[in-house]
Backbone bond lengths (Angstrom), bond angles and torsions (degrees), N, CA, C in turn:
res aa  C-N    CA-C-N  psi(-1)  N-CA   C-N-CA  omega(-1)  CA-C   N-CA-C  phi
1 M - - - 1.464 - - 1.526 109.18 -
2 A 1.320 117.79 126.26 1.453 121.92 -179.72 1.519 110.28 -66.35
3 N 1.359 114.99 158.31 1.460 119.11 -177.29 1.525 112.12 -57.85
4 G 1.353 117.46 -42.06 1.452 120.18 -178.25 1.520 112.42 -64.00
5 S 1.331 116.72 -45.60 1.458 119.53 179.93 1.522 111.44 -68.94
6 R 1.336 116.95 -32.75 1.469 120.35 177.19 1.526 109.70 -64.66
7 Q 1.342 117.22 -43.50 1.454 120.13 178.79 1.522 110.51 -63.41
8 A 1.328 116.64 -41.31 1.462 120.11 178.48 1.528 110.80 -61.53
9 A 1.323 116.09 -36.36 1.460 119.95 178.65 1.528 111.22 -68.01
10 W 1.342 116.55 -38.45 1.468 119.27 176.31 1.539 109.83 -65.91
11 E 1.318 117.18 -34.88 1.460 119.96 177.47 1.528 110.23 -65.74
12 F 1.336 116.55 -37.44 1.468 119.55 174.65 1.520 109.96 -63.26
13 F 1.349 117.40 -43.36 1.456 121.98 176.90 1.529 109.35 -53.58
14 G 1.356 116.62 -48.32 1.458 120.99 -177.71 1.516 112.65 -64.69
15 A 1.328 115.79 -42.88 1.465 119.47 -179.42 1.532 110.85 -65.19
16 E 1.328 116.02 -39.89 1.463 120.38 179.42 1.529 110.26 -68.16
17 L 1.317 116.25 -38.74 1.464 120.00 177.69 1.531 110.09 -61.41
18 K 1.324 116.66 -45.83 1.463 119.96 179.50 1.524 110.68 -60.85
19 R 1.327 117.36 -43.99 1.463 120.98 -178.83 1.523 110.87 -62.22
20 R 1.336 115.92 -46.82 1.468 119.97 -178.14 1.534 110.92 -67.15
21 R 1.320 117.06 -37.16 1.472 120.67 179.18 1.525 110.31 -64.65
22 E 1.332 115.92 -45.60 1.459 119.34 -179.21 1.525 110.92 -67.46
23 D 1.330 117.87 -35.06 1.464 120.40 175.81 1.526 110.77 -61.73
24 A 1.347 115.75 -31.77 1.464 120.30 179.09 1.521 112.17 -85.40
25 A 1.347 117.03 2.78 1.469 123.10 178.99 1.523 112.12 58.23
26 L 1.335 115.84 41.37 1.459 121.31 177.60 1.522 110.14 -113.90
27 T 1.314 116.88 140.10 1.460 120.70 171.22 1.526 108.93 -79.14
28 Q 1.328 115.74 168.46 1.466 119.20 176.16 1.520 110.89 -60.62
29 V 1.324 116.28 -39.95 1.471 120.30 179.96 1.523 110.43 -64.81
30 E 1.327 117.02 -42.28 1.475 120.60 -178.79 1.522 111.36 -65.81
31 L 1.341 116.52 -42.89 1.463 118.51 177.83 1.525 110.37 -66.37
32 G 1.330 116.09 -42.56 1.457 119.45 179.15 1.511 112.35 -57.05
33 A 1.332 117.03 -43.28 1.465 120.88 -179.99 1.517 111.39 -60.97
34 R 1.313 116.83 -34.72 1.468 120.64 -176.95 1.529 112.78 -79.27
35 V 1.328 116.66 -22.79 1.475 118.77 179.58 1.531 111.58 -110.41
36 F 1.356 115.41 10.34 1.468 122.65 172.16 1.530 113.83 68.39
37 V 1.333 116.36 37.69 1.459 121.59 169.71 1.530 106.91 -134.79
38 S 1.320 117.36 170.67 1.464 119.91 -179.95 1.526 110.65 -78.54
39 G 1.340 115.14 160.92 1.461 119.14 174.66 1.514 111.83 -62.15
40 G 1.356 116.05 -32.78 1.459 120.24 176.51 1.521 111.75 -62.43
41 Y 1.336 116.55 -37.85 1.459 120.45 175.61 1.529 110.40 -59.14
42 V 1.340 115.81 -48.24 1.464 119.50 -178.54 1.529 110.05 -58.88
43 G 1.329 116.22 -40.86 1.459 119.76 177.20 1.515 112.07 -60.66
44 Q 1.332 116.29 -39.48 1.464 119.59 179.30 1.524 111.37 -71.79
45 F 1.337 117.39 -31.96 1.465 119.39 173.83 1.526 109.20 -62.37
46 E 1.321 116.38 -44.24 1.462 120.82 -176.51 1.523 112.15 -67.92
47 Q 1.332 116.57 -28.20 1.469 120.24 178.59 1.532 112.16 -92.00
48 A 1.345 117.26 2.53 1.470 122.71 -178.97 1.520 112.19 60.93
49 I 1.345 115.96 27.63 1.459 120.20 174.58 1.516 109.69 -83.22
50 R 1.333 115.25 -45.13 1.458 121.38 178.92 1.526 108.78 -116.13
51 K 1.338 116.19 142.39 1.454 120.97 179.56 1.524 109.34 -101.26
52 P 1.328 118.64 129.21 1.457 120.28 -178.50 1.525 111.84 -72.23
53 Q 1.325 115.52 147.78 1.452 119.33 171.84 1.524 108.64 -71.78
54 L 1.330 115.30 160.76 1.461 120.54 -174.28 1.528 111.50 -58.62
55 D 1.333 117.94 -42.00 1.465 118.88 -177.43 1.528 111.33 -65.40
56 V 1.341 117.55 -31.19 1.466 120.12 176.77 1.532 109.67 -68.99
57 A 1.329 117.02 -42.22 1.468 120.41 177.97 1.528 110.38 -60.37
58 Q 1.325 116.47 -38.86 1.473 120.11 178.83 1.526 110.91 -64.92
59 R 1.326 117.10 -40.58 1.466 119.91 179.13 1.529 111.14 -68.11
60 I 1.344 116.58 -35.73 1.469 119.75 176.57 1.528 109.89 -60.62
61 D 1.322 116.68 -43.90 1.464 120.27 177.53 1.527 111.32 -58.42
62 E 1.331 116.34 -41.88 1.465 120.21 -179.23 1.521 110.97 -64.02
63 V 1.329 116.52 -45.92 1.460 120.81 -176.15 1.529 111.09 -69.23
64 L 1.333 116.43 -43.78 1.464 120.33 -176.29 1.531 112.42 -88.32
65 Q 1.357 116.54 -5.09 1.462 121.60 179.53 1.532 111.17 54.30
66 T 1.345 114.00 54.83 1.464 120.36 -174.10 1.530 113.24 -105.22
67 D 1.329 116.56 18.40 1.467 121.30 171.25 1.530 112.97 57.24
68 G 1.343 116.54 35.63 1.460 120.51 172.38 1.516 116.16 80.94
69 I 1.341 118.68 9.26 1.465 119.54 -175.22 1.528 111.76 -63.69
70 F 1.337 117.50 -40.19 1.465 119.20 -177.04 1.528 111.49 -73.64
71 E 1.315 116.98 -33.15 1.467 119.27 174.07 1.525 110.45 -63.69
72 R 1.340 116.91 -45.16 1.464 120.16 -178.90 1.525 111.07 -63.89
73 L 1.337 116.89 -43.65 1.463 120.30 177.99 1.526 110.79 -61.60
74 C 1.325 116.23 -44.26 1.462 120.40 -177.79 1.523 110.70 -63.71
75 R 1.329 116.24 -44.31 1.477 119.31 179.22 1.521 110.61 -59.87
76 K 1.314 116.97 -41.83 1.465 120.24 -178.38 1.526 111.30 -67.20
77 L 1.335 116.52 -40.61 1.454 120.27 -174.01 1.526 113.10 -77.20
78 I 1.337 117.42 -29.38 1.461 118.58 178.22 1.515 111.41 -87.13
79 D 1.343 116.84 -2.92 1.463 120.49 179.66 1.524 109.16 -82.58
80 D 1.320 116.26 72.02 1.459 122.39 178.31 1.525 107.53 -97.71
81 P 1.336 118.79 113.07 1.459 120.87 -175.33 1.523 113.55 -62.19
82 R 1.323 117.97 -14.47 1.454 120.10 -179.43 1.524 112.08 -78.21
83 Y 1.342 116.52 -16.07 1.455 120.53 -178.78 1.521 110.16 -125.82
84 A 1.321 115.45 146.02 1.457 119.54 172.50 1.526 108.63 -62.64
85 D 1.348 116.02 150.51 1.462 120.69 -177.43 1.527 111.72 -52.31
86 Y 1.333 115.90 -41.50 1.458 119.64 -175.31 1.531 112.73 -75.07
87 F 1.350 117.92 -8.45 1.463 120.07 -175.59 1.520 113.83 -108.78
88 A 1.317 117.47 -16.96 1.474 120.36 -174.07 1.525 111.91 -57.00
89 H 1.324 117.38 -41.19 1.467 118.76 -178.04 1.522 111.47 -71.77
90 V 1.318 117.36 -29.25 1.465 120.60 177.22 1.527 109.88 -61.32
91 V 1.311 116.94 -40.91 1.469 121.29 179.47 1.527 110.55 -59.53
92 E 1.334 116.60 -42.42 1.463 119.77 178.58 1.526 110.86 -64.76
93 L 1.330 116.92 -40.41 1.461 120.57 -177.98 1.528 111.67 -68.74
94 E 1.329 117.40 -34.26 1.468 119.81 177.68 1.521 111.19 -57.39
95 R 1.321 116.93 -35.73 1.463 120.91 -177.98 1.526 112.20 -71.10
96 L 1.329 116.51 -19.67 1.459 121.11 -178.19 1.518 112.87 -101.26
97 A 1.318 117.39 -13.87 1.459 121.27 -173.64 1.526 111.66 -69.19
98 T 1.317 115.52 145.24 1.456 121.20 172.64 1.521 111.19 -95.43
99 R 1.326 116.96 -18.87 1.458 121.94 -179.92 1.519 108.12 -151.09
100 I 1.330 116.48 131.22 1.462 122.94 176.86 1.525 108.47 -125.63
101 C 1.315 115.86 127.54 1.464 121.08 174.56 1.523 107.32 -119.22
102 E 1.329 116.75 131.44 1.457 119.50 -173.34 1.524 110.84 -137.43
103 F 1.327 115.03 140.00 1.456 121.45 172.62 1.518 108.66 -116.86
104 A 1.335 116.45 129.30 1.457 122.01 -179.72 1.525 109.36 -122.18
105 P 1.332 118.41 115.55 1.463 120.60 -177.78 1.522 115.15 -82.76
106 T 1.345 117.99 -28.25 1.467 119.56 -174.88 1.526 114.73 -139.10
107 V 1.337 118.25 -25.14 1.468 121.78 -172.66 1.534 109.59 -124.58
108 V 1.319 116.21 139.34 1.460 120.77 175.47 1.532 108.73 -56.72
109 P 1.328 119.27 130.76 1.471 120.92 178.14 1.520 111.86 -55.38
110 G 1.329 115.88 145.85 1.455 120.98 -176.38 1.512 113.98 -55.69
111 L 1.337 118.15 -35.25 1.461 121.36 -178.65 1.519 112.53 -66.85
112 L 1.342 117.53 -16.20 1.466 121.43 -178.13 1.529 113.23 -108.83
113 Q 1.310 118.01 -3.95 1.461 120.39 -172.19 1.526 113.07 -72.43
114 T 1.335 115.09 142.21 1.457 121.56 170.50 1.524 109.23 -84.39
115 Q 1.307 116.26 169.40 1.462 120.61 -178.38 1.521 111.50 -61.13
116 E 1.337 117.80 -47.64 1.464 120.06 -176.23 1.522 111.71 -68.23
117 Y 1.317 116.83 -37.72 1.469 119.92 177.24 1.530 109.66 -64.39
118 A 1.336 116.82 -47.42 1.461 120.82 179.71 1.523 111.02 -60.61
119 R 1.309 116.92 -38.86 1.461 120.41 179.05 1.528 110.84 -64.28
120 A 1.325 116.92 -44.10 1.464 120.35 -179.10 1.527 111.19 -63.69
121 V 1.336 116.88 -41.77 1.465 120.67 178.92 1.520 110.60 -64.58
122 T 1.334 116.68 -41.99 1.466 121.14 -177.99 1.519 111.24 -66.23
123 I 1.319 117.42 -44.27 1.467 120.61 -179.89 1.526 110.98 -66.41
124 A 1.335 117.13 -38.46 1.459 120.09 179.54 1.525 111.35 -60.69
125 A 1.334 116.72 -36.31 1.461 120.78 -179.01 1.528 112.72 -86.96
126 N 1.349 117.19 -14.30 1.473 121.63 -175.90 1.527 109.87 -137.86
127 P 1.343 117.96 64.01 1.473 120.40 -172.20 1.524 115.09 -66.01
128 F 1.341 118.25 -16.30 1.461 120.32 -177.39 1.525 113.12 -107.05
129 K 1.325 117.02 4.97 1.465 120.12 -179.22 1.529 110.68 -81.65
130 T 1.328 115.40 158.66 1.459 121.01 -178.99 1.530 111.02 -76.44
131 D 1.329 115.56 164.37 1.466 120.37 175.43 1.522 111.03 -60.72
132 E 1.338 116.89 -35.30 1.459 120.55 -179.85 1.528 110.46 -62.74
133 Y 1.318 115.98 -41.96 1.468 120.11 178.58 1.526 110.18 -63.22
134 V 1.319 116.07 -46.61 1.467 120.42 -179.52 1.523 110.35 -60.85
135 D 1.326 117.26 -44.50 1.464 121.27 -179.87 1.533 111.09 -60.01
136 E 1.331 116.32 -39.18 1.463 120.46 -178.99 1.531 110.98 -65.52
137 I 1.323 116.40 -43.41 1.468 120.74 -179.91 1.526 110.10 -65.61
138 V 1.327 116.69 -44.31 1.467 120.74 -179.32 1.518 110.77 -63.60
139 T 1.324 116.88 -44.22 1.464 120.62 178.85 1.525 111.38 -59.69
140 A 1.322 116.44 -42.15 1.462 120.37 178.80 1.518 111.11 -62.30
141 R 1.320 116.16 -39.96 1.468 119.78 -179.18 1.528 110.72 -66.62
142 L 1.322 116.59 -40.57 1.458 119.71 178.26 1.530 111.35 -67.93
143 E 1.331 116.93 -34.67 1.466 120.55 176.37 1.523 110.65 -61.86
144 R 1.330 116.70 -40.28 1.469 120.21 178.39 1.522 111.01 -57.36
145 S 1.332 115.79 -40.27 1.466 119.72 -173.55 1.527 112.91 -69.52
146 R 1.328 117.65 -10.95 1.466 120.00 -178.72 1.520 112.67 -66.16
147 I 1.327 117.84 -17.47 1.458 118.21 177.97 1.533 110.70 -63.17
148 L 1.337 116.93 -21.87 1.465 119.69 179.40 1.528 111.66 -78.64
149 D 1.335 117.05 -13.42 1.466 121.28 178.09 1.522 111.70 -88.45
150 D 1.308 116.82 -12.36 1.467 121.90 -175.87 1.526 110.06 -78.58
151 A 1.316 116.46 139.96 1.465 120.04 177.77 1.522 111.34 -61.84
152 A 1.334 116.31 -27.95 1.466 121.34 179.01 1.527 111.40 -95.58
153 R 1.340 115.87 25.52 1.467 119.59 -177.47 1.528 111.19 -60.42
154 P 1.335 116.46 154.20 1.460 118.96 176.53 1.525 111.06 -71.18
155 E 1.325 116.84 156.59 1.459 119.48 166.20 1.527 106.82 -62.80
156 Y 1.319 116.27 130.81 1.468 119.07 -177.06 1.522 109.17 -124.70
157 W 1.332 115.19 112.50 1.451 123.11 179.71 1.524 107.74 -110.32
158 V 1.318 116.78 126.89 1.455 121.21 -177.36 1.528 109.89 -127.34
159 T 1.317 115.34 130.86 1.459 120.89 171.42 1.521 107.34 -114.24
160 L 1.320 116.30 119.90 1.462 122.49 179.24 1.523 109.65 -106.10
161 H 1.322 115.67 142.75 1.461 117.30 166.67 1.525 107.61 -82.18
162 E 1.318 117.22 151.78 1.462 120.54 -179.01 1.525 112.37 -57.78
163 N 1.341 117.04 -23.22 1.473 119.70 174.42 1.526 111.56 -49.88
164 V 1.338 115.71 -40.62 1.465 120.98 -175.46 1.525 110.82 -61.02
165 L 1.337 116.34 -32.84 1.462 120.93 -178.11 1.520 112.83 -81.03
166 R 1.315 117.55 -17.68 1.465 120.43 -170.21 1.526 114.76 -106.56
167 I 1.331 117.99 -25.32 1.466 119.73 -178.79 1.533 108.51 -75.24
168 P 1.347 118.54 118.29 1.475 121.46 -172.74 1.527 113.19 -79.17
169 V 1.319 116.98 68.61 1.464 121.95 -179.79 1.527 109.69 -66.38
170 G 1.329 115.94 122.44 1.466 120.24 179.89 1.513 114.82 78.94
171 G 1.336 117.72 1.97 1.460 121.30 -179.19 1.519 111.50 96.73
172 P 1.333 116.99 168.13 1.468 120.87 -174.59 1.529 114.20 -62.60
173 G 1.328 117.69 -35.94 1.460 119.57 179.73 1.522 111.75 -65.44
174 A 1.337 116.11 -46.07 1.463 120.47 179.23 1.521 110.79 -64.20
175 M 1.340 116.54 -37.52 1.466 119.49 -179.98 1.521 111.30 -68.78
176 A 1.329 117.50 -40.11 1.460 120.21 177.36 1.531 110.36 -59.48
177 E 1.336 116.35 -43.48 1.463 120.99 178.58 1.525 111.02 -64.35
178 Q 1.337 116.22 -42.95 1.461 120.14 -178.88 1.528 111.42 -63.87
179 L 1.308 117.21 -46.51 1.458 120.10 -178.03 1.535 111.68 -70.78
180 E 1.312 116.84 -30.64 1.464 119.38 175.46 1.529 110.34 -66.73
181 R 1.318 117.27 -35.86 1.471 119.61 175.34 1.528 110.00 -61.00
182 I 1.323 116.08 -45.96 1.468 119.33 179.98 1.522 110.30 -62.43
183 A 1.335 116.43 -45.04 1.468 120.24 179.64 1.524 110.77 -61.24
184 G 1.334 116.77 -40.09 1.463 120.15 179.35 1.519 112.34 -63.04
185 L 1.330 116.83 -42.42 1.460 120.77 177.93 1.525 111.00 -65.61
186 M 1.334 115.91 -34.11 1.463 119.49 176.65 1.529 110.46 -66.42
187 R 1.324 116.55 -45.42 1.465 120.11 -179.39 1.534 111.45 -63.26
188 Q 1.331 115.83 -36.49 1.469 120.54 -179.68 1.533 112.10 -78.11
189 R 1.323 115.86 -7.07 1.468 122.97 -177.27 1.531 111.50 60.29
190 T 1.327 115.54 32.72 1.469 121.29 172.68 1.516 109.98 -75.95
191 V 1.325 115.87 -35.17 1.462 122.31 177.83 1.529 108.37 -134.80
192 V 1.317 115.23 159.19 1.461 120.92 171.26 1.527 107.06 -108.70
193 V 1.322 116.20 117.42 1.466 121.49 -178.61 1.517 109.27 -120.83
194 T 1.317 115.26 130.18 1.456 120.89 172.03 1.519 108.61 -127.13
195 V 1.334 115.87 157.13 1.460 121.34 -174.20 1.527 110.39 -123.61
196 I 1.317 115.63 132.92 1.460 121.10 172.05 1.527 107.29 -88.85
197 P 1.329 118.97 114.10 1.469 120.38 -176.98 1.530 111.60 -77.82
198 Y 1.328 115.13 159.89 1.462 119.64 176.44 1.524 111.16 -52.93
199 A 1.316 116.09 -36.85 1.464 120.64 -175.77 1.521 112.82 -63.54
200 A 1.348 117.74 -17.22 1.468 120.16 -179.67 1.519 112.05 -70.77
201 G 1.331 117.15 -19.68 1.456 120.29 179.00 1.513 112.92 71.68
202 A 1.333 116.76 -140.21 1.463 121.81 -178.04 1.525 110.25 -64.67
203 H 1.332 114.95 149.75 1.464 119.52 179.06 1.519 109.72 -141.62
204 A 1.325 116.83 -179.27 1.467 121.89 -168.27 1.524 114.97 -79.73
205 A 1.319 119.00 -4.91 1.473 120.60 -178.74 1.518 109.31 -141.47
206 M 1.295 116.71 57.79 1.464 121.52 -176.09 1.533 110.89 -59.04
207 G 1.319 115.94 114.38 1.460 121.10 173.34 1.519 116.09 79.39
208 A 1.316 119.46 -0.94 1.467 120.62 -175.21 1.515 111.37 -118.01
209 M 1.352 115.91 128.37 1.466 117.65 172.69 1.517 108.51 -75.87
210 L 1.309 116.33 153.29 1.454 121.97 -177.56 1.517 109.03 -144.88
211 Q 1.320 115.83 133.02 1.462 120.78 175.42 1.521 108.61 -130.39
212 L 1.321 115.93 131.92 1.461 122.86 177.36 1.523 108.12 -116.70
213 M 1.333 116.90 135.75 1.460 120.37 179.00 1.522 110.06 -128.78
214 E 1.331 115.63 137.53 1.461 122.37 177.04 1.524 109.00 -119.71
215 F 1.345 115.74 152.29 1.458 121.86 -174.73 1.522 110.20 -135.30
216 D 1.320 116.09 158.91 1.461 120.62 178.79 1.522 112.40 -65.40
217 D 1.327 115.81 -39.91 1.464 119.55 -168.46 1.519 113.17 -125.79
218 A 1.314 116.85 23.91 1.464 119.91 -177.67 1.522 109.55 -151.67
219 P 1.334 116.90 156.58 1.462 120.02 179.18 1.526 111.00 -65.98
220 P 1.324 117.54 156.08 1.462 120.17 177.72 1.523 111.53 -69.00
221 I 1.325 115.11 158.15 1.464 120.60 176.50 1.521 108.95 -132.43
222 A 1.324 114.84 164.69 1.464 121.39 176.62 1.519 108.84 -126.19
223 Y 1.319 115.46 150.82 1.464 121.25 177.12 1.515 108.34 -135.74
224 T 1.314 116.24 130.27 1.461 121.53 175.06 1.519 108.42 -125.18
225 E 1.337 115.64 154.43 1.461 119.20 -174.69 1.511 111.17 -148.60
226 T 1.341 115.23 141.10 1.457 122.27 168.79 1.527 106.98 -108.70
227 S 1.319 117.34 -170.16 1.463 119.97 -178.91 1.523 112.70 -66.89
228 F 1.334 117.53 -22.80 1.459 119.35 -170.93 1.523 114.75 -124.75
229 S 1.316 117.97 -4.25 1.456 119.47 -179.39 1.519 109.99 -158.94
230 G 1.322 115.10 163.15 1.457 120.69 177.76 1.511 109.86 -140.53
231 T 1.329 116.17 157.07 1.456 121.13 -178.18 1.519 109.74 -133.23
232 L 1.326 115.56 124.91 1.455 122.05 175.69 1.522 107.15 -97.71
233 V 1.331 116.76 124.80 1.463 121.91 -172.13 1.522 109.82 -119.37
234 D 1.346 116.71 128.01 1.458 119.75 175.28 1.526 112.43 -123.17
235 D 1.329 117.40 3.35 1.462 120.55 175.39 1.524 109.06 -62.92
236 P 1.339 118.43 120.46 1.469 120.30 -173.97 1.517 114.40 -55.62
237 A 1.327 117.82 -38.49 1.464 120.43 -178.83 1.516 111.03 -66.76
238 V 1.334 116.52 -40.85 1.464 119.90 -179.15 1.529 110.43 -71.27
239 V 1.340 116.01 -40.08 1.468 119.59 178.50 1.526 109.97 -62.67
240 K 1.314 117.10 -38.14 1.468 121.00 177.70 1.524 110.48 -61.87
241 R 1.331 117.29 -42.20 1.470 120.95 177.54 1.528 110.69 -63.87
242 A 1.332 116.30 -38.16 1.463 120.03 179.32 1.532 110.66 -65.48
243 H 1.336 116.86 -40.19 1.462 120.25 176.94 1.523 110.60 -62.88
244 R 1.320 116.59 -39.86 1.465 119.46 178.93 1.530 110.16 -63.75
245 A 1.338 116.98 -41.73 1.464 120.28 177.64 1.521 110.55 -60.56
246 Y 1.348 116.26 -41.48 1.464 119.06 -179.63 1.524 110.71 -66.61
247 D 1.331 117.43 -37.90 1.462 120.48 176.40 1.525 110.60 -59.57
248 L 1.330 116.33 -41.27 1.467 120.56 179.24 1.527 111.27 -66.80
249 L 1.343 116.74 -35.82 1.463 120.43 177.25 1.525 110.29 -63.85
250 R 1.311 116.37 -42.26 1.472 119.48 -179.84 1.523 111.41 -65.76
251 V 1.332 116.40 -34.87 1.463 119.77 177.09 1.524 110.60 -63.96
252 A 1.334 116.18 -35.88 1.467 120.72 -178.45 1.524 112.91 -77.15
253 A 1.335 117.04 -14.24 1.466 121.01 -174.71 1.525 111.64 -84.22
254 L 1.324 114.56 160.85 1.458 121.32 173.13 1.526 110.30 -69.12
255 S 1.305 117.26 164.55 1.459 120.75 173.65 1.529 109.76 -64.61
256 S 1.324 115.89 165.98 1.466 119.70 178.42 1.518 111.61 -58.80
257 E 1.331 116.35 -41.98 1.470 120.64 -178.82 1.533 110.84 -65.59
258 A 1.337 116.46 -46.25 1.466 119.82 -179.62 1.525 110.63 -67.75
259 S 1.336 116.62 -33.88 1.465 120.15 178.24 1.521 110.70 -65.93
260 L 1.347 117.00 -43.31 1.465 120.15 177.75 1.525 110.41 -61.51
261 A 1.314 117.32 -41.14 1.463 120.49 178.95 1.526 110.78 -62.35
262 L 1.335 117.29 -38.92 1.464 120.78 179.30 1.520 111.16 -67.92
263 V 1.343 116.74 -41.40 1.464 120.24 177.80 1.527 110.35 -63.10
264 E 1.332 116.72 -44.75 1.470 120.39 -179.90 1.530 111.02 -64.68
265 S 1.324 117.17 -35.97 1.459 120.55 177.03 1.522 110.59 -64.30
266 A 1.343 116.11 -40.81 1.465 119.97 178.69 1.528 110.86 -66.06
267 V 1.336 117.11 -36.25 1.474 120.75 175.99 1.531 109.58 -58.14
268 E 1.317 116.86 -48.20 1.463 121.08 -179.01 1.521 111.29 -63.55
269 D 1.328 117.14 -38.98 1.470 120.41 178.43 1.524 110.49 -60.49
270 F 1.332 116.51 -45.64 1.461 119.89 -178.83 1.529 111.28 -70.20
271 R 1.329 117.66 -34.28 1.463 119.52 177.13 1.520 110.72 -63.91
272 R 1.319 116.40 -43.83 1.477 119.51 177.79 1.521 110.75 -61.27
273 C 1.322 115.06 -41.64 1.477 119.20 179.93 1.525 110.32 -65.30
274 A 1.329 117.31 -41.03 1.461 121.54 179.76 1.518 111.16 -64.66
275 S 1.325 117.50 -35.37 1.460 121.24 -176.93 1.517 112.14 -72.71
276 T 1.309 118.20 -17.51 1.465 121.30 -178.60 1.512 112.99 -101.15
277 T 1.355 116.44 0.34 1.456 119.34 -179.39 1.519 110.66 -107.61
């Protein structure tokens, strides 16, 4: 489903939700209370600004007695073949976030990836897929990164482990290009990137990527991911623990200036390697 038609479908979802809610003589606040979200959330669902998670759509069906229509619509609309099922909602939330904090232990975060880096990562994980499939995944990843080009972009804080700078994904030329992109965004102050060096030893999120998102009108959430699954967490106690872990990661990282110097040094290393191959 193309982006335009998908948005139109979400607008239909919102219009139908508003109609069914009003038929049930419920305000947005009253419906929100019954499905465990705020009235403002319900308003954003109806305006197709925010997309409800599947469990919220299921609760809406229960409250409005709509025979599963909102669950079916939600399942169809979040079924984007370019994203894993567990990640599709994260993409929607990134567009609404006012602040994103991310820790990457081994792979450049998707929002920062270049085309060649994204292609190499995709092929490595999908060695038997067609070029068309790879192109679709890469295009989707690059589309995600456009939120950083927006004047209203979220604050984006990234902590990388030094592993990310050293693993030659796509070869030395692709890595030099990828790290130069990161360095350029750092110099432009589009993002804040710090690096945890090998010398720091153990840290607060060994082997696990972590993403934290904050919003103007909603509680913060956390997202963690392994190679085969991801978990979106909104439990306040767990999100608080995730924020504490991220604070500890930042303490272990180099300063912004030292991190930029390390990234630029890695760029030069890969350029030299590329020139000799």
